N, C-alpha and C positions, 0 to 999 in steps of 0.2 A: 504494500500500500504506500502511495506517496505521502510525504509529510504534509499535514494540513496547515493551511494558512491562518494566521490571525489577521483580520481586516478591521479597519476603523475608517471613519470619514469625518471631514469638516463639514459643518452645516452653516457656515458664515453667510449671511445675507445682508450686507450693509444697506441701511435705509428701511429695512423691514422691522417692525416693532410688534406685530401681532403674534401672540403666543401660538395661535392655531397654525401659522405657517411653519414654525419650528417643530411643533408637534407632528405635523404631516411629514416633515423631512426625517425626524427621528423614527417614525413608524415605518417609513420606507427602508431606512437602514436596518431596523429591527427585522423586517420581513426578509431582507437580504441575508440575514444571519451575521451581521457585523458585531464585533465585540463592543464597540462604543462609538459615540460621536463626540466631537469637540466643538466648542463655540468660543470664538476669540473675544477679547475685551481689551480696552485700554482707557486711559483717562483723557485722551484727546477728543476734541469735538468733531473731528473729521477723520475718516468717514463715520457718520452717525450710526450707532448700533445700540442694541439694548444691553442692559446689564446681564452678562453671561450667566452668572451664578443664579440670579433671581429667575431668569428665563427658564433654565433647566430645572429649577425647583418647581416652577409652575407646570411644566409639562411632564414631570415625573409621574403623577397619577394617570396621565394619558398614555403611558407606555408601560410595558411589563417586564421586558428582558434587557433592552439595550442599555449599556453603560452610558453615563452622562458625565462629561468631563469639561467643565468650564475653565477658561483661563482666569486665574486670580493672581494679580500682581502683588509682589511683596514689597514694592516701593511705595512710600507714602501711606502704608497701612500697618496695622499692628497684628502680629501673628496670633495673638489670643482671639481676636475677632475673626480672622481667617479660619482658624481651626474650628471655631464654633459654627460658622456658616457652612463649612464643608461637612461637618458632622451632621448638621441639620439636613443637608442634601442627602447624605447617606441614609438617614432615617426615613425621610419622605419617599425615597426611591427603593426602600427595603434592601439596601446594600449594593447599589449600583453607581456610587459616586466615585469620581476621580478628581484630581487636581492637576491641571496643566499650569506649571509654575511659570510665571512671567515677571519681567522687570520693566520699569518705566525709566527711560533714559533721555527724554526730550525736554527741551526748554518749556514747551507748551504744557506738558504734564506737570512739571515742577511749578509753573506759574499758577496752575489750577489749584494748588494747595498752598503755596506761599510759605511753606515751612522751612525749606532748605534748597540750595541750588542743585543743579544737575551734578551727579556724581559719576566718576569713571565706571565703565562697564564691569571691570573686575571687582570694584567695590560693591556694585549692585548685586552681583552674583554671590559674593561672600555674604552679603546681607540675606540673600535668598536662602543660602545654606543654613544660616542661623534660624530663619523663619521656619524652614522645614524641620529642623531639630526641635524647636519649640512646639510645633504642631504635633509631631509624633509623641513627644512626652505628654502633652495635654490629652491626646486621645487615649494614652495609656494610664492617665492619672486616676481614672475610675477602673477598678477591677470589674471583670465581666459580671460578677454576681453582687455588685455593690448595692443594687436596688433591693429593698425588702418589700415595700408596698404592703405593709401589714396594717390594715385599717383598725383592727381590734386594739393594737397597742399604740397606734399613731406613729409608728416608725416607718419612714420612707427610705432611709439610707443607712447602711452599715458604715459608720464613720471610720472604722478600722480599715476599710477597703477604698478609701480616698487618700491620695498621696500628694504632697507638695512636690513640685518639680524643681523649684529653686534654681532656675536657669539664670546665669550671669554670663553675658557675652559682650562682644564689642558693640553690638547693635541693639540688643534688647536685654531687659531685666524682667523676668516673669516668675512670679511666685507659684501660681497655680493653687489648688487643682482646677480642672475645668468645672464649668457649671452645668454641663450636660453629660449624660451617661456615655460610656464607650461606644463608638460607632458599631453598627452591625458587622462590618467587615474587620473590626479591630482597628484598622486604619484605612481610610480611603486610599485608592491607588494613586501614587504620585507619578506624574508624567513630566518629563523634561525634554525640551527640544534641543537637539545638538546638530551642528553642521560638521560634515567631514573635515572641513578646514580647521575646525577647533582642535582636532586631534593631530593635525599635521605638524611637522617640524617648522618652527617659526610662527606658530599660531599666536594670535594677539593675547595679551593678558586677560582680556574679557572672555575670549574663547576658552582659554585654559581654566578659568574660574568656573565657567558654565559646565565644562566637562567634569571638574571636581565635584560640583554639586550633583550632577547626574550620577556619578559613580557612587557617591555616598548615600544618596536618598531616593533615587528613581527606582520605581518598579518597571516603568516602561520608558524607553527613549524613542522619540520621533526623530529619525535620522534623515538629514538632508544631504544627499550625495549626488554628484552629477552623472555618474555612470556605475556600472556593475563592479568594476575592478576597485574603484574608490570605496564603494559601499562595502565590499568584502574586507578591505583593509581596515576601515573605520570600525566595522562591527567586531572584527577580531580583536582590535585594541580595546574596545569597550568591554568585551567579555573577559579579557585577560585581567582587566583592572577591577571588574565588579562581580564576576562570577556568573554561573549559568542560570540563576534565577531571574536575571534581567531579560525582559522582553524588548526586542529591537524591531521597530516597524519603520520601513523606509518610506519617506514621503514620495508620493507619486501623483502627478497631475492626472485627473480623470475627466477628460473631455470626450463625451460620447454622443456626438451629433448624428451618427449613422452606424450601420452594421459593420462597416469596414473598421471604424474606430473601435467598436466593441471587440472585434476579433484581435486588434492590436493590443488592447488592454488585457484581454484574456491571455495572450501570448506572454506579455510582460509579467503578469501575476503567476503564470505557470513556471517562470524561470526563478525558482526559489533557492537554487543552489548558490546563494550569494551571502551566506552568513547571517541573514536576517530571519526573523520569525514571521514576517508578513509585511503588509503595506498600510500606510495611512493615506487614504485617497483624498485629494483636494479637488472637488468638482468645480468646473467652470460655471455651470448653471445647476445648482443643487437639485432643483425639482426634476429637470430633464435627466440629468446624469444618474441620480439615485434611482429614478424609475427604471432606467435601462439596466442598472446594476441589479435591482431586485427582480425584474421580470425576465432578463435574458442572460446577463453575465454570471450572476451567482448560480443559477441552475446549471449553466455549462461547467462551471468549476466543480459543482457537486458531482456532476456526471463523471468527471475524471478523478474524483476522490480528493481534490485539493481543498474542498471546503466542507465543513461538517454539515450534517443534515439539519441541525438545530442547535440552540444553546444548550450546553451541557449542564448548566446549573442556574441558580437564580442571581448570584452576585457577580459583580464585575471580576472579582478575583477568581471565581469559578470559571468564567469565560476564558480568562487568560492562563488558567492552570497555576495560579499563585496561591500558596498556602495562606491561611489566616494567621497573622503574626500573634504570638503570645504577648501578653502585657508584661512589660519589663519590670514593673514594680512588684507584681504578684509573683513572678517566677524567679527573677534574679535578685530581688531584694535591694535593688540599687536606689539611689536617691535618698531623700530624708526618711529615716526609719520611723519617725513620728507620724502617726496617721493624722490627716487633716480634718478639722471640723467642717461642718457644712459651710461652703464658701458663699460669699457675696461678690458681686462684680467689682466693687471697690477694693476688696481684699486680694483678688487674684491678679489684678493688673496694676503695674506701677512703672 
């Protein structure tokens, strides 16, 4: 049997703000059997687009299997709030949330907040790494069975199973614990975009910092590479540095205006001997191209054994074949040994 592909797709539609549009696209991707969809976001005014995380939270009840992965920038935001928002998405989607880590490096984005000037890209990705560390610790700060919900005794939480994270870094100071229970997946799937040039000799400091963040925290890398040979070299380097649990999806433009284009896409998807686990499709016209994918391309791939017949589980980690991570405080006993009292928002952020 050939090795089956992992496929995902972007559903970006600048200028569209109706949730129904994005729900339709997500359902097409779900029908095609894709693992997840992504939705981009930024703090710039142009091109105008909806809030990615809020949009995917809105369409979560309108889908059932597809993973939902918004871009959430770590610049000009606090990791405590990011972790809570992504945790909420994981709960409302019953374990289908991911996080496409982004940074904001433009003057326009900095001006929108007015808190600090634009920072170099390597500094932004170092900050993103700290944010990913804080989020992971906060997701783990509640043990899986911390909730009691005993109406008879009036006990909602077992205080011994909430933990301070006491994070002190260059960019953030976060006490914890979280104010929401541990996510259904343990931790939402972390996705980091990487360009092959970031791994090449002579890569920019920003590129190297982005790779370091991906190696340390990513469950999935979206790899941008110009050709198959470069793709193989970059994927091999990533696996050597991060291990076999990392899923690598190569970015692939998906323009499907006619059957000839569909056959060329199918041929590209079938050429999986390139060190990657699959492809992240970027449609030129999401409605048209995802329809072609669901109605013709995906069935053709299934007929050759390259695409599974359906989703193998309910969570995004299930789709990707990733284990649910154990909580670090419950298992390893790391962090502050003193259990935390029931937290308030003012107590957990500073």
